[in-house]
LUMMINU-971874 format. One line per field, with one value per residue: x, y, z negated of N, C-alpha, C in turn; residue in one letter; residue number from 1. Coordinates in steps of 0.2 Angstrom, whole numbers. Each point is the difference from the previous one (the first is absolute). Layout:
BEGIN
n_xx <- (X_...)
n_yy <- (Y_...)
n_zz <- (Z_...)
ca_xx <- (X_...)
ca_yy <- (Y_...)
ca_zz <- (Z_...)
c_xx <- (X_...)
c_yy <- (Y_...)
c_zz <- (Z_...)
type <- (A_...)
seq <- (NUM_...)
***
This chain:
BEGIN
n_xx <- (565_-3_-6_-4_-6_-1_-3_-4_-3_7_-1_-6_0_2_-4_-3_1_-1_-6_-1_2_-4_-5_1_0_-4_7_-1_3_-4_0_5_3_-1_2_6_1_-1_3_4_-1_0_5_2_-1_3_4_-1_1_5_1_-1_-5_-5_-1_-4_-6_-1_5_-2_-6_2_3_-5_-4_3_0_-6_1_3_-4_-5_3_1_-6_-3_5_4_-1_-5_1_1_5_-3_0_-3_-5_4_3_-7_3_-1_4_-3_1_6_-2_5_-2_-1_-5_-1_-6_0_-6_-2_-5_-4_-3_-1_5_-2_3_4_5_0_7_-4_0_5_-5_-3_5_2_4_4_-6_-1_-2_-6_1_-7_2_-6_1_-4_1_-1_-3_4_-4_-1_0_4_4_1_1_-5_-3_2_-2_-5_0_1_-3_-2_0_2_-4_0_6_1_-2_3_5_-1_-1_6_2_-3_4_3_0_5_2_-3_-3_-1_-6_-1_-4_4_-4_3_-6_3_2)
n_yy <- (392_4_-3_4_-3_6_-1_-3_6_1_-5_-1_6_0_-5_4_4_-5_-2_6_1_-6_2_6_-3_-5_-2_5_5_5_-5_3_2_-6_-3_4_0_-6_0_4_-3_-5_3_2_-6_-3_5_-1_-6_2_5_-5_2_-3_-3_5_-2_7_1_-5_2_6_-2_-3_5_4_-5_0_7_1_-5_3_6_-2_-3_6_3_-5_6_-1_6_-3_2_-3_-4_5_-4_-4_3_-1_-3_5_-4_-5_1_0_-1_-3_6_-3_3_-3_2_-3_-1_-1_-4_1_-5_4_1_6_1_5_-1_6_-1_4_6_0_-4_5_2_1_-5_5_2_-4_-6_2_-6_0_-4_-2_-2_-5_1_-6_0_-5_-5_0_6_6_-1_6_-4_-3_6_3_-5_0_7_-1_-6_5_5_6_3_-6_2_3_-5_-3_4_0_-6_0_4_-5_-2_-2_-5_-4_2_5_1_4_-1_7_-4_1_2_1_3_6_1)
n_zz <- (-557_-4_3_-2_-1_-1_5_-5_1_0_-4_3_0_-7_0_4_-5_-5_3_1_-7_-2_4_-2_-6_2_1_-5_4_-2_-4_-3_5_3_-6_-1_6_0_-6_3_5_-3_-3_6_2_-5_1_7_0_-4_5_3_2_-3_6_2_1_0_-5_-3_1_-1_-5_-1_2_-4_-5_2_1_-6_-3_4_-3_-6_0_2_-3_3_4_-3_-3_-6_2_5_-6_2_0_-3_5_1_5_4_3_0_7_1_7_4_1_-6_-2_-6_0_-6_1_-6_2_-5_-2_-6_3_1_-5_2_-4_1_-1_3_4_-4_-2_3_-2_6_-1_1_1_-6_2_-2_-4_0_-5_1_-6_2_-6_0_-6_-1_-3_6_-2_0_-6_-3_-5_2_2_-5_-4_3_-1_-6_2_3_-5_3_-5_-3_-1_6_3_-5_2_7_0_-3_4_3_-5_5_-3_1_-7_4_-5_5_0_2_4_5_5_5_0_1_6)
ca_xx <- (-5_-5_-6_-7_-6_-2_-7_-3_-4_3_4_-1_4_7_2_2_7_5_1_4_7_4_0_5_7_2_3_3_8_0_-7_-2_-2_-7_-5_-2_-4_-7_-2_-1_-6_-5_-1_-4_-7_-3_-1_-6_-6_-1_-4_-6_-7_-4_-3_-7_-3_1_7_1_-3_4_6_-1_-1_7_5_-2_3_7_1_-1_6_6_0_-1_5_6_4_-3_4_-4_2_-5_-6_1_-6_2_3_-5_1_-6_-2_2_5_4_4_3_-5_-7_-2_-6_-4_-5_-6_-4_-7_-3_-6_-5_2_1_5_7_3_6_4_3_-1_7_-1_-2_5_5_7_5_-3_-1_-7_-3_-6_-3_-3_-5_-1_-5_3_-5_2_-2_4_5_5_6_2_5_6_0_1_7_5_0_4_7_3_1_2_8_3_-4_1_-4_-8_-2_0_-6_-6_0_-3_-8_-2_-1_6_-2_-3_-6_-5_-6_-4_-4_2_-3_1_-1_-5_-1_6)
ca_yy <- (5_-1_4_-3_5_3_2_-7_0_-1_-6_-3_4_-1_-6_2_3_-5_-4_4_0_-6_0_4_-2_-6_1_7_1_3_-2_4_6_-2_-1_7_4_-3_2_8_0_-2_5_6_-2_0_7_2_-4_1_6_-1_-1_-4_3_0_-4_3_0_-7_0_4_-3_-7_2_2_-5_-5_3_-2_-7_-1_3_-4_-7_0_4_-2_6_4_1_2_8_3_1_7_2_0_6_5_3_1_-6_-7_-3_4_-4_4_2_-1_1_-4_2_-5_1_-6_1_-6_-3_4_7_2_6_-1_6_3_4_6_0_-3_-7_0_4_-4_2_0_-1_-7_-2_-1_-4_-1_-6_0_-7_-2_-5_-3_-5_-7_-4_-4_5_0_5_4_-3_-6_3_3_-6_-2_4_-1_-5_1_7_1_3_-2_5_6_-2_-1_7_4_-3_2_7_-1_-4_-7_-5_-7_-4_3_-5_1_-6_2_-2_4_-2_5_-3_4_5)
ca_zz <- (1_-5_1_-3_1_-6_1_1_6_6_-1_6_5_-2_3_7_-1_-1_6_5_-2_2_7_3_-2_3_6_1_0_-6_-3_-6_3_3_-6_-3_5_-1_-6_0_4_-5_-6_2_1_-7_-3_3_-3_-7_-1_5_-3_4_6_1_5_7_1_2_7_4_0_3_7_2_0_5_6_-1_2_7_3_-1_3_7_3_-4_-2_-5_-6_-5_-1_4_-4_-4_-4_-7_-2_1_6_4_4_-3_3_4_4_5_5_-2_-7_-2_-7_-1_-4_-2_-2_-3_4_-1_1_7_0_-2_-4_4_-4_4_7_3_1_7_4_3_-2_5_7_1_1_-7_0_-7_0_-6_-2_-5_-5_-5_-4_3_-4_4_3_-3_-4_2_-2_5_6_-1_0_7_4_-3_3_7_1_1_-6_-5_-6_2_0_-7_-3_2_-3_-7_0_1_-5_2_0_1_-5_-3_-2_3_3_5_6_5_7_5_4_6_1)
c_xx <- (-6_-6_-6_-5_-3_-8_-3_-5_3_4_0_4_7_3_2_7_5_1_3_7_4_1_6_7_2_3_2_7_1_-6_-2_-3_-7_-5_-2_-4_-7_-3_-2_-7_-6_-1_-4_-8_-3_-1_-7_-6_-2_-5_-7_-6_-4_-3_-7_-2_1_7_2_-2_4_7_0_0_7_5_-2_2_7_2_0_6_6_-1_0_5_7_5_-3_4_-4_1_-6_-7_0_-6_1_4_-4_2_-7_-3_3_6_3_5_2_-6_-7_-1_-6_-3_-5_-5_-4_-6_-3_-6_-6_2_1_4_7_3_6_3_4_0_7_-1_-2_4_5_7_5_-3_0_-7_-2_-6_-3_-4_-5_-1_-6_2_-6_3_-2_4_5_6_6_0_5_7_2_2_8_5_0_4_7_4_2_3_8_3_-4_1_-4_-7_-2_0_-6_-6_-1_-3_-7_-2_-1_6_-2_-4_-5_-6_-7_-3_-4_2_-4_2_-2_-6_-2_6_-1)
c_yy <- (-3_4_-3_6_2_1_-7_0_-1_-6_-4_3_-1_-7_1_3_-5_-4_4_1_-6_-1_4_-1_-6_2_7_0_3_-1_5_7_-1_0_7_4_-3_2_7_1_-2_4_6_-2_-1_6_3_-4_1_6_-1_-1_-5_3_0_-5_3_0_-7_-1_3_-3_-7_2_2_-5_-6_2_-1_-7_-1_3_-5_-7_1_4_-1_6_4_0_3_8_4_1_6_1_0_7_6_5_1_-7_-6_-3_5_-4_4_2_-1_1_-4_2_-6_3_-6_2_-7_-2_5_8_1_7_-2_6_3_4_6_-1_-3_-7_-1_4_-4_2_0_-3_-8_-1_-2_-5_0_-7_0_-8_0_-5_-2_-5_-7_-5_-5_5_-1_6_5_-3_-6_3_2_-6_-3_4_0_-5_1_7_0_2_-1_5_6_-1_0_7_4_-3_2_7_1_-4_-8_-4_-7_-4_4_-4_2_-6_2_-2_4_-3_6_-3_4_5_3)
c_zz <- (-4_2_-3_2_-6_0_2_6_7_0_7_6_-1_3_7_0_0_7_5_-1_2_7_3_-3_3_7_1_-1_-7_-4_-6_4_3_-5_-2_5_0_-6_0_4_-4_-5_3_1_-6_-3_3_-3_-7_-1_4_-4_4_6_-1_5_7_2_3_7_5_1_5_8_3_1_5_7_0_2_7_4_-1_4_8_4_-3_-1_-5_-6_-6_-2_4_-4_-5_-4_-8_-2_1_6_4_3_-4_3_5_4_6_5_-3_-7_-1_-6_-1_-5_-2_-3_-3_4_0_2_8_1_-2_-3_4_-5_3_7_3_1_7_5_3_-3_6_7_1_1_-7_1_-6_0_-6_-1_-5_-5_-5_-5_3_-5_4_3_-4_-5_3_-1_5_7_0_1_8_5_-2_4_7_2_0_-7_-6_-6_1_-1_-7_-3_2_-2_-8_-1_0_-6_2_-1_0_-5_-4_-2_3_3_5_7_6_7_4_5_6_1_7)
type <- (X_X_X_X_X_X_X_X_X_X_X_X_X_X_X_X_X_X_X_X_X_X_X_X_X_X_X_X_X_X_X_X_X_X_X_X_X_X_X_X_X_X_X_X_X_X_X_X_X_X_X_X_X_X_X_X_X_X_X_X_X_X_X_X_X_X_X_X_X_X_X_X_X_X_X_X_X_X_X_X_X_X_X_X_X_X_X_X_X_X_X_X_X_X_X_X_X_X_X_X_X_X_X_X_X_X_X_X_X_X_X_X_X_X_X_X_X_X_X_X_X_X_X_X_X_X_X_X_X_X_X_X_X_X_X_X_X_X_X_X_X_X_X_X_X_X_X_X_X_X_X_X_X_X_X_X_X_X_X_X_X_X_X_X_X_X_X_X_X_X_X_X_X_X_X_X_X_X_X_X_X_X_X_X_X_X_X)
seq <- (1_2_3_4_5_6_7_8_9_10_11_12_13_14_15_16_17_18_19_20_21_22_23_24_25_26_27_28_29_30_31_32_33_34_35_36_37_38_39_40_41_42_43_44_45_46_47_48_49_50_51_52_53_54_55_56_57_58_59_60_61_62_63_64_65_66_67_68_69_70_71_72_73_74_75_76_77_78_79_80_81_82_83_84_85_86_87_88_89_90_91_92_93_94_95_96_97_98_99_100_101_102_103_104_105_106_107_108_109_110_111_112_113_114_115_116_117_118_119_120_121_122_123_124_125_126_127_128_129_130_131_132_133_134_135_136_137_138_139_140_141_142_143_144_145_146_147_148_149_150_151_152_153_154_155_156_157_158_159_160_161_162_163_164_165_166_167_168_169_170_171_172_173_174_175_176_177_178_179_180_181_182_183_184_185_186_187)
***
């Protein structure tokens, strides 16, 4: 198997590919199949990232708020599944759990308004309880970048491949070179 990265901007991320392939091949009953499946997942992610544009400050702030809730769900609820994170698919709610929908809105330190993308964001789905979480997210030199937050969640989530894919839809990946650090200051 011969693999290489054609986009120099993704070389750091490509190192993760190699590490994951080595990890799945080691001890696999069908190493070639395991490597091919892992490579296919990464190819899908790279195709998404190749078309990604840089995030605006507001998009970073919103993504950080949403991903901070994701981290709390992953860390605090052992039965939480990444498939429940529906925000990157542009669904009305950011999380769809059994019996509960969660919508996350993030505001900066100087903002007192949220953006609503249609009334469906405040409509209950299938008679589920709907929770609105409003997070104040501010820049903080001691905070985390989006890529650092993603890396932390990847270590404890149930499906790292799906998490990378969904984060990639938002333009977030582990080796992104953004240096903006955020912290949730109020929720």
